[in-house]
C-alpha positions in Angstrom: -18.5 15.4 -6.3 -20.9 13.6 -8.2 -24.4 15.1 -9.9 -26.4 14.1 -12.6 -27.4 10.3 -13.4 -25.7 7.6 -15.5 -24.3 4.4 -16.2 -20.6 3.2 -15.8 -18.8 1.9 -18.9 -15.8 -0.4 -17.9 -13.1 -0.6 -20.3 -9.7 -1.9 -19.4 -6.8 0.7 -19.2 -3.8 0.3 -21.1 -0.6 -0.7 -19.7 3.0 0.4 -20.2 4.0 -3.5 -20.3 6.6 -5.1 -22.6 6.9 -8.9 -24.2 9.9 -8.5 -26.6 9.1 -11.0 -29.5 12.3 -10.0 -31.9 15.8 -9.6 -31.4 18.5 -7.6 -33.2 21.0 -8.9 -35.5 24.0 -9.5 -33.2 26.9 -11.9 -33.8 28.4 -13.3 -30.6 30.7 -16.1 -31.8 34.7 -16.0 -32.5 36.3 -12.5 -31.7 33.1 -10.6 -31.6 32.2 -12.4 -28.2 34.8 -10.7 -26.7 34.0 -7.2 -27.4 31.6 -5.4 -25.3 28.2 -4.9 -26.5 27.3 -1.3 -27.3 24.2 -0.2 -28.6 20.9 0.6 -27.7 19.9 -0.5 -23.9 16.0 0.6 -23.4 13.8 2.4 -26.2 10.3 3.3 -26.2 9.4 2.5 -29.4 5.7 3.7 -29.7 4.4 0.1 -30.7 1.4 -1.1 -28.9 2.3 -4.6 -28.7 6.2 -3.7 -27.9 6.2 -0.7 -26.0 9.1 -0.6 -24.1 12.1 -2.7 -25.2 15.3 -3.8 -23.5 18.6 -5.2 -24.5 21.2 -7.4 -22.7 25.1 -7.5 -22.9 25.4 -9.7 -26.0 22.7 -7.2 -27.9 19.7 -9.5 -28.0 16.4 -7.8 -26.8 15.6 -9.5 -23.8 12.8 -11.8 -23.8 10.6 -10.3 -20.4 8.3 -8.7 -19.0 9.0 -5.0 -18.2 7.3 -2.0 -17.7 7.2 1.7 -16.7 5.7 2.6 -13.0 4.1 5.5 -12.3 3.9 7.9 -9.6 1.4 10.8 -9.1 -0.1 12.9 -12.1 1.2 10.8 -14.9 -0.7 9.7 -18.1 0.0 7.6 -21.6 -0.8 10.2 -24.2 -1.3 9.4 -28.0 2.1 7.0 -29.6 3.0 5.9 -26.2 4.5 9.2 -25.2 4.5 10.0 -21.4 2.5 13.1 -20.1 3.7 14.1 -16.9 1.8 16.8 -15.2 3.7 16.7 -12.0 3.9 12.8 -11.3 6.9 10.7 -13.4 7.1 7.2 -15.0 10.4 4.8 -13.7 11.4 1.7 -15.4 10.4 -1.5 -13.5 12.8 -5.1 -13.6 15.4 -4.0 -16.3 18.0 -2.7 -13.7 20.5 -5.8 -14.0 20.6 -5.2 -17.6 20.8 -1.1 -17.6 23.3 -1.7 -15.1 25.5 -4.0 -16.7 25.0 -2.3 -19.9 26.1 0.9 -18.8 29.5 -0.3 -16.9 29.9 -2.7 -20.2 30.0 0.7 -21.9 32.8 1.9 -19.9 33.2 5.4 -20.8 30.2 5.9 -23.2 26.7 7.2 -23.2 24.1 8.4 -25.4 20.7 9.2 -24.5 17.8 9.9 -27.4 14.6 11.8 -26.7 11.7 14.0 -28.4 10.7 16.9 -25.7 7.5 19.0 -25.5 8.3 21.7 -22.7 5.2 22.5 -20.7 7.0 26.4 -20.2 10.2 27.4 -21.2 11.2 28.8 -18.0 10.0 26.6 -14.8 10.7 27.6 -11.0 13.2 25.0 -10.1 15.0 21.9 -11.4 12.9 19.8 -13.4 14.5 16.0 -14.4 13.3 15.3 -18.2 15.1 11.9 -17.7 17.8 10.6 -15.3 19.3 7.0 -14.1 19.5 6.2 -10.3 20.2 3.5 -8.0 17.2 2.8 -5.3 17.6 5.6 -2.7 20.8 6.9 -4.3 21.9 9.9 -6.3 21.5 10.0 -9.8 24.3 9.0 -12.0 23.0 10.8 -14.8 20.2 13.4 -15.7 18.9 15.4 -18.2 17.1 18.7 -16.6 15.4 21.9 -17.2 16.9 24.4 -15.0 14.8 27.6 -15.8 14.9 28.0 -19.4 18.5 26.0 -19.4 18.6 22.7 -20.3 21.6 20.6 -17.8 23.1 17.5 -18.5 25.0 15.8 -15.3 26.9 13.1 -14.4 28.7 11.3 -11.9 31.8 10.4 -12.3 35.6 10.9 -10.7 34.9 14.0 -11.9 31.3 15.1 -11.5 30.0 16.4 -14.7 27.6 19.3 -15.0 27.0 20.8 -18.4 24.8 23.8 -19.9 23.5 22.5 -23.6 21.1 25.4 -24.4 18.6 27.7 -23.6 15.0 27.3 -24.4 13.1 30.6 -25.7 9.6 28.5 -26.5 7.6 25.8 -25.8 8.2 24.3 -29.3 9.0 20.4 -29.1 12.4 19.6 -30.3 14.3 16.5 -30.5 17.8 16.2 -28.8 20.3 13.8 -28.4 23.1 14.1 -25.7 26.7 11.8 -26.3 29.1 11.5 -23.4 32.9 10.1 -23.9 36.1 10.5 -22.8 36.4 12.4 -25.8 33.7 14.7 -25.6 29.8 15.6 -24.3 28.0 16.8 -27.2 24.6 17.9 -27.7 22.3 17.6 -30.9 18.9 19.0 -31.5 17.0 18.3 -34.0 19.7 16.3 -35.4 22.1 19.3 -35.9 25.1 19.7 -33.5 24.8 22.7 -31.4 27.5 22.0 -28.9 30.7 20.1 -27.5 32.3 20.4 -24.3 35.2 18.6 -22.4 34.9 14.7 -22.0 34.3 13.1 -19.0 37.1 11.9 -16.2 37.2 8.5 -15.7 34.0 5.7 -16.2 30.9 4.1 -14.9 32.6 1.1 -13.5 31.6 1.6 -10.1 27.8 2.4 -11.2 25.5 0.1 -9.1 22.6 -0.9 -11.1 19.6 1.7 -11.1 16.5 3.0 -12.7 15.3 5.4 -15.5 13.3 8.4 -14.2 11.3 10.5 -16.5 9.4 13.5 -15.1 11.4 13.8 -11.7 14.4 12.5 -9.9 14.3 9.1 -7.7 13.7 10.9 -4.4 10.8 13.2 -6.3 12.4 16.7 -5.6 12.7 17.2 -9.2 9.3 17.5 -10.7 9.4 18.5 -14.7 6.5 19.1 -16.3 5.4 18.4 -19.9 5.5 14.9 -22.7 8.4 12.9 -23.8 8.2 10.3 -26.5 10.7 8.0 -28.5 13.4 7.9 -25.7 16.4 5.7 -26.1 19.2 5.2 -23.9 23.0 3.9 -25.7 26.0 2.6 -24.3 27.4 4.3 -26.7 28.8 7.8 -27.9 26.8 8.0 -31.3 28.8 10.0 -33.7 27.2 12.4 -35.7 25.8 10.6 -38.7 24.6 8.2 -36.4 23.2 11.3 -34.3 21.7 12.4 -37.9 19.9 9.5 -38.9 18.3 8.7 -35.4 16.8 12.2 -35.2 16.1 12.6 -38.6 14.2 8.7 -38.3 12.1 10.4 -35.3 11.2 13.9 -37.0 9.8 11.8 -39.9 7.3 9.7 -38.0 6.0 12.5 -36.0 6.1 15.1 -38.9 4.1 12.2 -40.7 1.1 12.3 -38.0 -2.2 14.3 -38.3 -2.6 16.1 -35.3 -5.7 16.1 -33.6 -8.4 18.8 -34.0 -8.4 20.4 -31.0 -11.2 23.2 -30.1 -11.1 26.0 -27.1 -14.2 27.4 -25.6 -16.0 28.6 -22.6 -18.6 26.9 -21.8 -21.4 26.5 -19.1 -21.6 23.1 -17.0 -24.9 21.8 -17.5 -24.5 17.9 -15.8 -22.2 15.5 -15.2 -22.5 11.5 -15.1 -22.2 9.4 -11.7 -18.4 8.0 -11.6 -17.3 4.7 -9.8 -14.7 5.8 -7.0 -11.0 4.5 -7.1 -11.6 2.3 -3.7 -10.8 -1.3 -3.4 -8.7 -3.4 -5.1 -10.5 -4.3 -8.4 -11.0 -0.5 -9.3 -9.4 1.6 -12.1 -6.6 4.4 -10.9 -7.9 6.5 -13.7 -11.6 7.8 -14.2 -13.4 9.8 -16.8 -17.2 11.4 -16.0 -19.0 12.7 -18.7 -20.0 16.2 -19.1 -22.6 18.4 -20.6 -21.8 22.1 -21.3 -23.8 25.1 -23.2 -21.2 26.3 -25.4 -20.9 30.0 -24.6 -17.8 31.1 -27.0 -15.3 29.3 -29.0 -12.2 30.6 -28.8 -10.0 28.6 -31.0 -11.2 25.8 -33.5 -14.5 25.0 -35.4 -17.5 23.8 -33.3 -20.8 24.3 -34.4 -23.3 23.0 -32.1 -25.0 24.8 -29.0 -23.8 21.9 -26.7 -20.7 19.5 -26.2 -20.3 16.3 -24.6 -16.8 16.2 -22.9 -15.1 13.3 -21.0 -13.3 14.9 -18.2 -10.7 13.3 -16.1 -11.7 13.3 -12.2 -8.9 11.4 -10.9 -5.5 10.2 -12.4 -3.5 7.4 -10.6 -6.5 7.8 -7.8 -5.7 11.1 -7.2 -8.3 13.7 -7.5 -8.4 16.6 -10.0 -10.1 20.0 -9.6 -12.0 19.0 -12.1 -13.9 16.8 -9.8 -14.9 20.3 -8.1 -16.8 22.1 -10.9 -19.9 23.3 -9.9 -23.2 22.7 -12.4 -23.9 26.2 -13.6 -20.2 27.4 -13.4 -18.8 28.5 -16.3 -15.4 27.0 -17.6 -12.7 27.6 -20.1 -11.8 24.1 -22.0 -9.5 22.7 -24.8 -11.1 19.5 -26.0 -10.3 16.7 -29.0 -12.8 14.1 -29.9 -12.9 11.2 -27.8 -12.6 8.6 -30.4 -9.2 10.1 -31.9 -7.3 9.7 -28.4 -6.8 6.3 -28.1 -5.4 6.1 -24.5 -8.2 7.8 -23.0 -10.9 5.8 -24.5 -9.6 3.1 -23.0 -10.4 4.8 -19.2 -13.1 3.8 -17.2 -16.2 6.4 -18.1 -19.0 7.2 -16.1 -21.7 7.7 -19.1 -24.7 10.3 -19.3 -28.0 9.0 -21.1 -27.0 9.0 -24.6 -27.2 11.7 -26.6 -26.8 11.0 -30.7 -26.8 14.4 -31.9 -23.5 14.9 -30.0 -20.0 13.9 -30.7 -18.2 13.3 -27.7 -14.8 15.0 -27.1 -12.3 15.1 -24.3 -10.5 17.5 -22.3 -6.8 17.4 -22.7 -6.0 19.4 -20.0 -3.8 20.6 -18.2 -4.6 19.2 -15.1 -4.2 19.8 -11.4 -4.3 17.9 -8.5 -6.8 19.0 -5.6 -4.8 19.8 -2.5 -4.5 16.9 -0.2 -6.9 18.2 2.7 -9.5 18.1 -0.3 -8.6 14.8 -1.4 -11.7 12.6 -1.1 -11.4 9.3 0.9 -12.9 6.1 1.1 -15.8 6.2 3.8 -14.8 4.0 6.8 -16.7 0.7 7.3 -19.1 0.4 10.3 
C-alpha cells in the first residue's frame, strides 16, 4: 500500500457549504404579496464564498447554511463543478424551501445545467439530476439512458420525454422547462424540441432533496461532471432561457483550460500517507509519486522525471491507484497541482523535496477497489 518515506502535509478540504449573504430584489407589499413567487429555488453558483444558494417563498435568499452532501466517489472540481465517478451529491437542509417553492409554482418548473458526459452511451439509466422525498420515488429526473437524454416527472399523468440523442461527449448547456402548456428543451440556448404539457400540478408533492449523479436509492449511477445547476418554479420563456444559457456559456468560454499532459511512466517511489481512520482524519487523501517518463502522448513535458499527486482514497473509498506497484508502468493524465484549487486543499503525503520538478496532479478517471480489497483499520488489541 504505502512505499517510500515522506512527510504529511495537512490542509483543510473545502466543503460545499453555504452562508447566504445577499438578497434578490423582490416586492412583498400590497398585491405583490398575494402572488406566488416564481423564480430560482436553488443554484450552484461557482462562488467559493456562496456556492449553494437557496430562495424562500418570498423570493428572498434564505439566510441559513446549506450544503451538498456526497456519497461514494464524488469530488469537487474547479469552479465548484460536481465530479461524479460513480458517486453522487444531494442537497441537505433545503427540503422545506424546495418543496414549498415547487408547490407554490403549481404547474411550472425549469432546470438549467451545464453537462460534461463521461460517455455518450452508457449502460443502464443514469440520473444526472433528480428530486425525490427521502425513501421515495423521483418526482422529476433528468437522465441519460444509453445515448438518450430523458426527462421524467410524476404528475396526474406521469411524464416521460426523450429530449435528445447524444453523439459525443462534448459538453453542453441544457434547459428543460415544464408547464401545462408544453415541455421544452433548450440546448446551448436554442430551442430544440417541444412536447405536450403536464396533466395536473405539484400540489401533492412531498418535500424532497435534489440528487446529482444518482437517484435517491442509489440505483441510477451517472458518470460525468456538471456545473451551473439552477432550479426554478417557473417555466422559463425562450428569451429568459437564452439569457441564462448565454451567461453560463460566456463564463465557461472565458476560462483558460488547464494545460494537461498524457504520458506513460514507470513508478519509482510513493510517499507515505495517513489512512482515513478515526474521527479527525480527512476523507480524501493524496500521495506524492515520482515517475520516470517513458513517453509523452499528448501535451508538452520535457523532464525525464515527474512528480504526481495521486488520489489514494475518496470519501474513505480506496482507489485502484493505491495498488500501483513500484516498477510498474502506468498511463497518466495530469495537470499542474497549483492550478487545481480543489485538489491542492486535500491532505497530501510528501516525498523529500525536489525543487527541479513541478508537482502535477492526476485527473483520472478514478475507479474504486472492489469491496473485498478495500483496506480496513486494524482492530485494537
